[in-house]
PDB file of the backbone (N, CA, C, O) and the ligand in Angstrom, with CONECT records:
HET     ZN  A 101       1
ATOM      1  N   MET A   1     -19.289 -16.442  -3.750  1.00  0.00           N
ATOM      2  CA  MET A   1     -18.239 -15.449  -3.458  1.00  0.00           C
ATOM      3  C   MET A   1     -17.505 -15.057  -4.742  1.00  0.00           C
ATOM      4  O   MET A   1     -17.224 -15.900  -5.593  1.00  0.00           O
ATOM      5  N   ALA A   2     -17.204 -13.775  -4.863  1.00  0.00           N
ATOM      6  CA  ALA A   2     -16.576 -13.282  -6.079  1.00  0.00           C
ATOM      7  C   ALA A   2     -15.127 -12.909  -5.830  1.00  0.00           C
ATOM      8  O   ALA A   2     -14.727 -12.594  -4.709  1.00  0.00           O
ATOM      9  N   CYS A   3     -14.362 -12.953  -6.892  1.00  0.00           N
ATOM     10  CA  CYS A   3     -12.958 -12.578  -6.797  1.00  0.00           C
ATOM     11  C   CYS A   3     -12.840 -11.098  -6.413  1.00  0.00           C
ATOM     12  O   CYS A   3     -13.466 -10.255  -7.056  1.00  0.00           O
ATOM     13  N   PRO A   4     -12.068 -10.766  -5.397  1.00  0.00           N
ATOM     14  CA  PRO A   4     -11.937  -9.368  -4.968  1.00  0.00           C
ATOM     15  C   PRO A   4     -11.206  -8.503  -5.980  1.00  0.00           C
ATOM     16  O   PRO A   4     -11.255  -7.276  -5.898  1.00  0.00           O
ATOM     17  N   ILE A   5     -10.529  -9.131  -6.936  1.00  0.00           N
ATOM     18  CA  ILE A   5      -9.776  -8.363  -7.928  1.00  0.00           C
ATOM     19  C   ILE A   5     -10.642  -8.042  -9.124  1.00  0.00           C
ATOM     20  O   ILE A   5     -10.743  -6.880  -9.518  1.00  0.00           O
ATOM     21  N   CYS A   6     -11.266  -9.039  -9.706  1.00  0.00           N
ATOM     22  CA  CYS A   6     -12.010  -8.824 -10.947  1.00  0.00           C
ATOM     23  C   CYS A   6     -13.491  -9.218 -10.820  1.00  0.00           C
ATOM     24  O   CYS A   6     -14.245  -9.137 -11.790  1.00  0.00           O
ATOM     25  N   SER A   7     -13.892  -9.638  -9.633  1.00  0.00           N
ATOM     26  CA  SER A   7     -15.304  -9.936  -9.354  1.00  0.00           C
ATOM     27  C   SER A   7     -15.838 -11.133 -10.128  1.00  0.00           C
ATOM     28  O   SER A   7     -17.051 -11.293 -10.258  1.00  0.00           O
ATOM     29  N   LYS A   8     -14.954 -11.969 -10.640  1.00  0.00           N
ATOM     30  CA  LYS A   8     -15.399 -13.200 -11.280  1.00  0.00           C
ATOM     31  C   LYS A   8     -15.575 -14.287 -10.217  1.00  0.00           C
ATOM     32  O   LYS A   8     -15.056 -14.175  -9.106  1.00  0.00           O
ATOM     33  N   PRO A   9     -16.309 -15.327 -10.572  1.00  0.00           N
ATOM     34  CA  PRO A   9     -16.468 -16.439  -9.611  1.00  0.00           C
ATOM     35  C   PRO A   9     -15.117 -17.017  -9.224  1.00  0.00           C
ATOM     36  O   PRO A   9     -14.235 -17.186 -10.067  1.00  0.00           O
ATOM     37  N   THR A  10     -14.965 -17.314  -7.956  1.00  0.00           N
ATOM     38  CA  THR A  10     -13.661 -17.777  -7.481  1.00  0.00           C
ATOM     39  C   THR A  10     -13.429 -19.238  -7.831  1.00  0.00           C
ATOM     40  O   THR A  10     -14.359 -20.029  -7.990  1.00  0.00           O
ATOM     41  N   ASP A  11     -12.142 -19.558  -7.944  1.00  0.00           N
ATOM     42  CA  ASP A  11     -11.748 -20.942  -8.196  1.00  0.00           C
ATOM     43  C   ASP A  11     -11.254 -21.539  -6.885  1.00  0.00           C
ATOM     44  O   ASP A  11     -10.417 -20.940  -6.210  1.00  0.00           O
ATOM     45  N   PRO A  12     -11.754 -22.697  -6.523  1.00  0.00           N
ATOM     46  CA  PRO A  12     -11.332 -23.319  -5.253  1.00  0.00           C
ATOM     47  C   PRO A  12      -9.821 -23.449  -5.138  1.00  0.00           C
ATOM     48  O   PRO A  12      -9.277 -23.428  -4.034  1.00  0.00           O
ATOM     49  N   LYS A  13      -9.153 -23.582  -6.253  1.00  0.00           N
ATOM     50  CA  LYS A  13      -7.691 -23.718  -6.215  1.00  0.00           C
ATOM     51  C   LYS A  13      -7.016 -22.428  -5.781  1.00  0.00           C
ATOM     52  O   LYS A  13      -5.931 -22.438  -5.199  1.00  0.00           O
ATOM     53  N   PHE A  14      -7.691 -21.298  -6.082  1.00  0.00           N
ATOM     54  CA  PHE A  14      -7.055 -20.003  -5.819  1.00  0.00           C
ATOM     55  C   PHE A  14      -7.886 -19.141  -4.882  1.00  0.00           C
ATOM     56  O   PHE A  14      -7.782 -17.915  -4.894  1.00  0.00           O
ATOM     57  N   THR A  15      -8.703 -19.786  -4.079  1.00  0.00           N
ATOM     58  CA  THR A  15      -9.530 -19.042  -3.138  1.00  0.00           C
ATOM     59  C   THR A  15      -8.698 -18.043  -2.350  1.00  0.00           C
ATOM     60  O   THR A  15      -7.605 -18.387  -1.901  1.00  0.00           O
ATOM     61  N   PRO A  16      -9.176 -16.827  -2.170  1.00  0.00           N
ATOM     62  CA  PRO A  16     -10.488 -16.322  -2.609  1.00  0.00           C
ATOM     63  C   PRO A  16     -10.458 -15.674  -3.980  1.00  0.00           C
ATOM     64  O   PRO A  16     -11.317 -14.851  -4.298  1.00  0.00           O
ATOM     65  N   PHE A  17      -9.483 -16.034  -4.791  1.00  0.00           N
ATOM     66  CA  PHE A  17      -9.361 -15.414  -6.107  1.00  0.00           C
ATOM     67  C   PHE A  17      -9.865 -16.358  -7.190  1.00  0.00           C
ATOM     68  O   PHE A  17     -10.161 -17.524  -6.929  1.00  0.00           O
ATOM     69  N   CYS A  18      -9.957 -15.839  -8.404  1.00  0.00           N
ATOM     70  CA  CYS A  18     -10.473 -16.653  -9.493  1.00  0.00           C
ATOM     71  C   CYS A  18      -9.332 -17.307 -10.260  1.00  0.00           C
ATOM     72  O   CYS A  18      -9.547 -18.262 -11.007  1.00  0.00           O
ATOM     73  N   SER A  19      -8.138 -16.801 -10.079  1.00  0.00           N
ATOM     74  CA  SER A  19      -7.020 -17.347 -10.855  1.00  0.00           C
ATOM     75  C   SER A  19      -5.699 -16.966 -10.205  1.00  0.00           C
ATOM     76  O   SER A  19      -5.649 -16.145  -9.289  1.00  0.00           O
ATOM     77  N   ARG A  20      -4.660 -17.565 -10.685  1.00  0.00           N
ATOM     78  CA  ARG A  20      -3.329 -17.268 -10.170  1.00  0.00           C
ATOM     79  C   ARG A  20      -2.962 -15.798 -10.396  1.00  0.00           C
ATOM     80  O   ARG A  20      -2.303 -15.162  -9.573  1.00  0.00           O
ATOM     81  N   ARG A  21      -3.413 -15.292 -11.532  1.00  0.00           N
ATOM     82  CA  ARG A  21      -3.088 -13.911 -11.871  1.00  0.00           C
ATOM     83  C   ARG A  21      -3.641 -12.943 -10.825  1.00  0.00           C
ATOM     84  O   ARG A  21      -2.943 -12.051 -10.342  1.00  0.00           O
ATOM     85  N   CYS A  22      -4.906 -13.146 -10.494  1.00  0.00           N
ATOM     86  CA  CYS A  22      -5.522 -12.247  -9.532  1.00  0.00           C
ATOM     87  C   CYS A  22      -4.868 -12.387  -8.159  1.00  0.00           C
ATOM     88  O   CYS A  22      -4.747 -11.410  -7.420  1.00  0.00           O
ATOM     89  N   ALA A  23      -4.451 -13.593  -7.826  1.00  0.00           N
ATOM     90  CA  ALA A  23      -3.754 -13.785  -6.558  1.00  0.00           C
ATOM     91  C   ALA A  23      -2.450 -12.994  -6.555  1.00  0.00           C
ATOM     92  O   ALA A  23      -2.090 -12.392  -5.543  1.00  0.00           O
ATOM     93  N   ASP A  24      -1.749 -12.993  -7.673  1.00  0.00           N
ATOM     94  CA  ASP A  24      -0.510 -12.234  -7.766  1.00  0.00           C
ATOM     95  C   ASP A  24      -0.772 -10.737  -7.697  1.00  0.00           C
ATOM     96  O   ASP A  24      -0.013  -9.987  -7.084  1.00  0.00           O
ATOM     97  N   VAL A  25      -1.855 -10.315  -8.334  1.00  0.00           N
ATOM     98  CA  VAL A  25      -2.208  -8.896  -8.304  1.00  0.00           C
ATOM     99  C   VAL A  25      -2.473  -8.451  -6.872  1.00  0.00           C
ATOM    100  O   VAL A  25      -2.013  -7.394  -6.440  1.00  0.00           O
ATOM    101  N   ASP A  26      -3.209  -9.259  -6.159  1.00  0.00           N
ATOM    102  CA  ASP A  26      -3.521  -8.898  -4.783  1.00  0.00           C
ATOM    103  C   ASP A  26      -2.252  -8.871  -3.942  1.00  0.00           C
ATOM    104  O   ASP A  26      -2.083  -8.005  -3.083  1.00  0.00           O
ATOM    105  N   LEU A  27      -1.369  -9.820  -4.195  1.00  0.00           N
ATOM    106  CA  LEU A  27      -0.132  -9.874  -3.432  1.00  0.00           C
ATOM    107  C   LEU A  27       0.722  -8.640  -3.692  1.00  0.00           C
ATOM    108  O   LEU A  27       1.272  -8.051  -2.762  1.00  0.00           O
ATOM    109  N   SER A  28       0.830  -8.251  -4.959  1.00  0.00           N
ATOM    110  CA  SER A  28       1.635  -7.087  -5.294  1.00  0.00           C
ATOM    111  C   SER A  28       1.039  -5.826  -4.680  1.00  0.00           C
ATOM    112  O   SER A  28       1.762  -4.948  -4.208  1.00  0.00           O
ATOM    113  N   ARG A  29      -0.276  -5.752  -4.692  1.00  0.00           N
ATOM    114  CA  ARG A  29      -0.911  -4.588  -4.062  1.00  0.00           C
ATOM    115  C   ARG A  29      -0.588  -4.553  -2.582  1.00  0.00           C
ATOM    116  O   ARG A  29      -0.291  -3.503  -2.011  1.00  0.00           O
ATOM    117  N   TRP A  30      -0.653  -5.707  -1.988  1.00  0.00           N
ATOM    118  CA  TRP A  30      -0.413  -5.781  -0.546  1.00  0.00           C
ATOM    119  C   TRP A  30       1.017  -5.377  -0.219  1.00  0.00           C
ATOM    120  O   TRP A  30       1.262  -4.663   0.753  1.00  0.00           O
ATOM    121  N   LEU A  31       1.955  -5.836  -1.034  1.00  0.00           N
ATOM    122  CA  LEU A  31       3.354  -5.503  -0.786  1.00  0.00           C
ATOM    123  C   LEU A  31       3.595  -4.012  -0.972  1.00  0.00           C
ATOM    124  O   LEU A  31       4.301  -3.389  -0.178  1.00  0.00           O
ATOM    125  N   LYS A  32       3.018  -3.449  -2.006  1.00  0.00           N
ATOM    126  CA  LYS A  32       3.185  -2.011  -2.228  1.00  0.00           C
ATOM    127  C   LYS A  32       2.580  -1.223  -1.084  1.00  0.00           C
ATOM    128  O   LYS A  32       3.110  -0.193  -0.669  1.00  0.00           O
ATOM    129  N   GLY A  33       1.471  -1.719  -0.586  1.00  0.00           N
ATOM    130  CA  GLY A  33       0.818  -1.036   0.527  1.00  0.00           C
ATOM    131  C   GLY A  33       1.707  -0.956   1.748  1.00  0.00           C
ATOM    132  O   GLY A  33       1.687   0.034   2.480  1.00  0.00           O
ATOM    133  N   THR A  34       2.488  -2.003   1.968  1.00  0.00           N
ATOM    134  CA  THR A  34       3.344  -1.993   3.143  1.00  0.00           C
ATOM    135  C   THR A  34       4.492  -1.013   2.960  1.00  0.00           C
ATOM    136  O   THR A  34       4.962  -0.414   3.927  1.00  0.00           O
ATOM    137  N   TYR A  35       4.945  -0.850   1.720  1.00  0.00           N
ATOM    138  CA  TYR A  35       6.051   0.081   1.488  1.00  0.00           C
ATOM    139  C   TYR A  35       5.590   1.516   1.621  1.00  0.00           C
ATOM    140  O   TYR A  35       6.321   2.356   2.146  1.00  0.00           O
ATOM    141  N   ALA A  36       4.390   1.808   1.153  1.00  0.00           N
ATOM    142  CA  ALA A  36       3.883   3.176   1.165  1.00  0.00           C
ATOM    143  C   ALA A  36       2.923   3.366   2.323  1.00  0.00           C
ATOM    144  O   ALA A  36       1.705   3.369   2.144  1.00  0.00           O
ATOM    145  N   ILE A  37       3.474   3.521   3.492  1.00  0.00           N
ATOM    146  CA  ILE A  37       2.632   3.738   4.661  1.00  0.00           C
ATOM    147  C   ILE A  37       2.273   5.218   4.760  1.00  0.00           C
ATOM    148  O   ILE A  37       3.163   6.060   4.888  1.00  0.00           O
ATOM    149  N   PRO A  38       1.012   5.539   4.704  1.00  0.00           N
ATOM    150  CA  PRO A  38       0.604   6.946   4.751  1.00  0.00           C
ATOM    151  C   PRO A  38       0.877   7.558   6.118  1.00  0.00           C
ATOM    152  O   PRO A  38       0.594   6.956   7.154  1.00  0.00           O
ATOM    153  N   GLY A  39       1.426   8.754   6.099  1.00  0.00           N
ATOM    154  CA  GLY A  39       1.642   9.472   7.353  1.00  0.00           C
ATOM    155  C   GLY A  39       2.954   9.115   8.027  1.00  0.00           C
ATOM    156  O   GLY A  39       3.132   9.397   9.212  1.00  0.00           O
ATOM    157  N   ALA A  40       3.875   8.501   7.300  1.00  0.00           N
ATOM    158  CA  ALA A  40       5.159   8.167   7.901  1.00  0.00           C
ATOM    159  C   ALA A  40       6.333   8.494   7.000  1.00  0.00           C
ATOM    160  O   ALA A  40       7.225   7.660   6.845  1.00  0.00           O
ATOM    161  N   PRO A  41       6.367   9.686   6.394  1.00  0.00           N
ATOM    162  CA  PRO A  41       7.513  10.087   5.576  1.00  0.00           C
ATOM    163  C   PRO A  41       8.523  10.864   6.392  1.00  0.00           C
ATOM    164  O   PRO A  41       9.177  11.755   5.851  1.00  0.00           O
ATOM    165  N   ALA A  42       8.676  10.570   7.646  1.00  0.00           N
ATOM    166  CA  ALA A  42       9.459  11.417   8.541  1.00  0.00           C
ATOM    167  C   ALA A  42      10.953  11.200   8.374  1.00  0.00           C
ATOM    168  O   ALA A  42      11.713  12.168   8.407  1.00  0.00           O
ATOM    169  N   GLY A  43      11.389   9.998   8.201  1.00  0.00           N
ATOM    170  CA  GLY A  43      12.815   9.700   8.255  1.00  0.00           C
ATOM    171  C   GLY A  43      13.640  10.362   7.178  1.00  0.00           C
ATOM    172  O   GLY A  43      14.838  10.568   7.372  1.00  0.00           O
ATOM    173  N   GLU A  44      13.041  10.704   6.042  1.00  0.00           N
ATOM    174  CA  GLU A  44      13.833  11.192   4.930  1.00  0.00           C
ATOM    175  C   GLU A  44      14.409  12.578   5.189  1.00  0.00           C
ATOM    176  O   GLU A  44      15.530  12.871   4.772  1.00  0.00           O
ATOM    177  N   GLU A  45      13.663  13.418   5.864  1.00  0.00           N
ATOM    178  CA  GLU A  45      14.153  14.771   6.090  1.00  0.00           C
ATOM    179  C   GLU A  45      15.427  14.763   6.920  1.00  0.00           C
ATOM    180  O   GLU A  45      16.369  15.498   6.625  1.00  0.00           O
ATOM    181  N   ASP A  46      15.458  13.957   7.929  1.00  0.00           N
ATOM    182  CA  ASP A  46      16.631  13.904   8.783  1.00  0.00           C
ATOM    183  C   ASP A  46      17.853  13.408   8.016  1.00  0.00           C
ATOM    184  O   ASP A  46      18.973  13.849   8.271  1.00  0.00           O
ATOM    185  N   GLU A  47      17.637  12.508   7.095  1.00  0.00           N
ATOM    186  CA  GLU A  47      18.767  12.002   6.343  1.00  0.00           C
ATOM    187  C   GLU A  47      19.261  13.033   5.337  1.00  0.00           C
ATOM    188  O   GLU A  47      20.464  13.138   5.095  1.00  0.00           O
ATOM    189  N   ALA A  48      18.354  13.783   4.759  1.00  0.00           N
ATOM    190  CA  ALA A  48      18.725  14.763   3.759  1.00  0.00           C
ATOM    191  C   ALA A  48      19.455  15.949   4.388  1.00  0.00           C
ATOM    192  O   ALA A  48      20.387  16.498   3.801  1.00  0.00           O
ATOM    193  N   ARG A  49      19.024  16.334   5.579  1.00  0.00           N
ATOM    194  CA  ARG A  49      19.635  17.493   6.206  1.00  0.00           C
ATOM    195  C   ARG A  49      20.855  17.076   7.027  1.00  0.00           C
ATOM    196  O   ARG A  49      20.809  16.102   7.777  1.00  0.00           O
ATOM    197  N   PRO A  50      21.908  17.804   6.877  1.00  0.00           N
ATOM    198  CA  PRO A  50      23.095  17.522   7.695  1.00  0.00           C
ATOM    199  C   PRO A  50      22.830  17.850   9.156  1.00  0.00           C
ATOM    200  O   PRO A  50      22.351  18.937   9.479  1.00  0.00           O
ATOM    201  N   SER A  51      23.133  16.941  10.003  1.00  0.00           N
ATOM    202  CA  SER A  51      22.835  17.143  11.421  1.00  0.00           C
ATOM    203  C   SER A  51      23.751  18.206  12.022  1.00  0.00           C
ATOM    204  O   SER A  51      23.413  18.789  13.052  1.00  0.00           O
ATOM    205  N   GLY A  52      24.904  18.472  11.402  1.00  0.00           N
ATOM    206  CA  GLY A  52      25.788  19.514  11.901  1.00  0.00           C
ATOM    207  C   GLY A  52      26.228  19.259  13.320  1.00  0.00           C
ATOM    208  O   GLY A  52      26.057  20.119  14.184  1.00  0.00           O
ATOM    209  N   GLY A  53      26.769  18.141  13.569  1.00  0.00           N
ATOM    210  CA  GLY A  53      27.112  17.786  14.939  1.00  0.00           C
ATOM    211  C   GLY A  53      28.316  18.532  15.459  1.00  0.00           C
ATOM    212  O   GLY A  53      28.227  19.147  16.522  1.00  0.00           O
ATOM    213  N   GLY A  54      29.447  18.510  14.761  1.00  0.00           N
ATOM    214  CA  GLY A  54      30.671  19.045  15.336  1.00  0.00           C
ATOM    215  C   GLY A  54      30.989  20.462  14.924  1.00  0.00           C
ATOM    216  O   GLY A  54      31.970  21.029  15.407  1.00  0.00           O
ATOM    217  N   GLU A  55      30.200  21.055  14.053  1.00  0.00           N
ATOM    218  CA  GLU A  55      30.576  22.381  13.553  1.00  0.00           C
ATOM    219  C   GLU A  55      30.367  23.469  14.611  1.00  0.00           C
ATOM    220  O   GLU A  55      31.310  24.185  14.947  1.00  0.00           O
ATOM    221  N   SER A  56      29.170  23.598  15.128  1.00  0.00           N
ATOM    222  CA  SER A  56      28.872  24.658  16.080  1.00  0.00           C
ATOM    223  C   SER A  56      28.267  24.066  17.344  1.00  0.00           C
ATOM    224  O   SER A  56      27.187  24.461  17.785  1.00  0.00           O
ATOM    225  N   SER A  57      28.974  23.130  17.902  1.00  0.00           N
ATOM    226  CA  SER A  57      28.431  22.487  19.095  1.00  0.00           C
ATOM    227  C   SER A  57      28.545  23.405  20.302  1.00  0.00           C
ATOM    228  O   SER A  57      27.777  23.288  21.257  1.00  0.00           O
ATOM    229  N   GLU A  58      29.515  24.326  20.253  1.00  0.00           N
ATOM    230  CA  GLU A  58      29.700  25.194  21.419  1.00  0.00           C
ATOM    231  C   GLU A  58      28.615  26.253  21.518  1.00  0.00           C
ATOM    232  O   GLU A  58      28.060  26.485  22.592  1.00  0.00           O
ATOM    233  N   SER A  59      28.316  26.893  20.398  1.00  0.00           N
ATOM    234  CA  SER A  59      27.359  27.995  20.439  1.00  0.00           C
ATOM    235  C   SER A  59      25.992  27.593  19.895  1.00  0.00           C
ATOM    236  O   SER A  59      25.204  28.438  19.471  1.00  0.00           O
ATOM    237  N   SER A  60      25.733  26.322  19.914  1.00  0.00           N
ATOM    238  CA  SER A  60      24.454  25.865  19.361  1.00  0.00           C
ATOM    239  C   SER A  60      23.300  26.317  20.249  1.00  0.00           C
ATOM    240  O   SER A  60      22.173  26.463  19.776  1.00  0.00           O
ATOM    241  N   GLY A  61      23.571  26.534  21.510  1.00  0.00           N
ATOM    242  CA  GLY A  61      22.496  26.925  22.420  1.00  0.00           C
ATOM    243  C   GLY A  61      22.042  28.350  22.179  1.00  0.00           C
ATOM    244  O   GLY A  61      20.869  28.670  22.371  1.00  0.00           O
ATOM    245  N   LEU A  62      22.973  29.223  21.754  1.00  0.00           N
ATOM    246  CA  LEU A  62      22.599  30.618  21.569  1.00  0.00           C
ATOM    247  C   LEU A  62      22.026  30.861  20.183  1.00  0.00           C
ATOM    248  O   LEU A  62      20.937  31.415  20.029  1.00  0.00           O
ATOM    249  N   ARG A  63      22.782  30.436  19.180  1.00  0.00           N
ATOM    250  CA  ARG A  63      22.334  30.706  17.816  1.00  0.00           C
ATOM    251  C   ARG A  63      22.067  29.394  17.103  1.00  0.00           C
ATOM    252  O   ARG A  63      22.984  28.611  16.855  1.00  0.00           O
ATOM    253  N   SER A  64      20.815  29.163  16.778  1.00  0.00           N
ATOM    254  CA  SER A  64      20.459  27.935  16.066  1.00  0.00           C
ATOM    255  C   SER A  64      19.453  28.259  14.972  1.00  0.00           C
ATOM    256  O   SER A  64      18.264  27.971  15.105  1.00  0.00           O
ATOM    257  N   PRO A  65      19.942  28.866  13.878  1.00  0.00           N
ATOM    258  CA  PRO A  65      19.033  29.232  12.779  1.00  0.00           C
ATOM    259  C   PRO A  65      18.406  28.000  12.121  1.00  0.00           C
ATOM    260  O   PRO A  65      17.376  28.090  11.453  1.00  0.00           O
ATOM    261  N   ASP A  66      19.035  26.879  12.321  1.00  0.00           N
ATOM    262  CA  ASP A  66      18.513  25.673  11.681  1.00  0.00           C
ATOM    263  C   ASP A  66      17.244  25.181  12.382  1.00  0.00           C
ATOM    264  O   ASP A  66      16.430  24.469  11.795  1.00  0.00           O
ATOM    265  N   LYS A  67      17.099  25.566  13.621  1.00  0.00           N
ATOM    266  CA  LYS A  67      15.937  25.099  14.379  1.00  0.00           C
ATOM    267  C   LYS A  67      14.934  26.233  14.609  1.00  0.00           C
ATOM    268  O   LYS A  67      14.300  26.305  15.662  1.00  0.00           O
ATOM    269  N   GLY A  68      14.797  27.112  13.620  1.00  0.00           N
ATOM    270  CA  GLY A  68      13.847  28.208  13.753  1.00  0.00           C
ATOM    271  C   GLY A  68      12.423  27.695  13.870  1.00  0.00           C
ATOM    272  O   GLY A  68      12.126  26.546  13.545  1.00  0.00           O
ATOM    273  N   MET A  69      11.551  28.575  14.343  1.00  0.00           N
ATOM    274  CA  MET A  69      10.168  28.151  14.532  1.00  0.00           C
ATOM    275  C   MET A  69       9.528  27.793  13.194  1.00  0.00           C
ATOM    276  O   MET A  69       8.976  26.706  13.021  1.00  0.00           O
ATOM    277  N   ASP A  70       9.614  28.724  12.261  1.00  0.00           N
ATOM    278  CA  ASP A  70       9.001  28.441  10.968  1.00  0.00           C
ATOM    279  C   ASP A  70      10.073  28.543   9.891  1.00  0.00           C
ATOM    280  O   ASP A  70      10.693  29.590   9.704  1.00  0.00           O
ATOM    281  N   ARG A  71      10.274  27.458   9.204  1.00  0.00           N
ATOM    282  CA  ARG A  71      11.287  27.401   8.147  1.00  0.00           C
ATOM    283  C   ARG A  71      10.592  27.327   6.787  1.00  0.00           C
ATOM    284  O   ARG A  71      10.102  26.277   6.369  1.00  0.00           O
ATOM    285  N   GLU A  72      10.568  28.476   6.115  1.00  0.00           N
ATOM    286  CA  GLU A  72       9.918  28.475   4.815  1.00  0.00           C
ATOM    287  C   GLU A  72      10.877  28.966   3.745  1.00  0.00           C
ATOM    288  O   GLU A  72      10.510  29.037   2.572  1.00  0.00           O
TER     289      GLU A  72
HETATM  290 ZN    ZN A 101     -10.057 -12.524 -10.508  1.00  0.00          ZN2+
END
């Protein structure tokens, strides 16, 4: 079996890696992978845009330019 990081023969002490370094590399990759989940950048837009709760709550049903069909 070869080290998944550098393809060198694995060391029983660091299975399935060949060394402590490669184990750390794999761990860091794994952690970064969890932070950067593809297809889930949704939350940021809502935070960036003001929800406008109390400003036009009365006439929000008639005029809502913020919720237009296509916003370009
Ligand atoms: Zn390695």
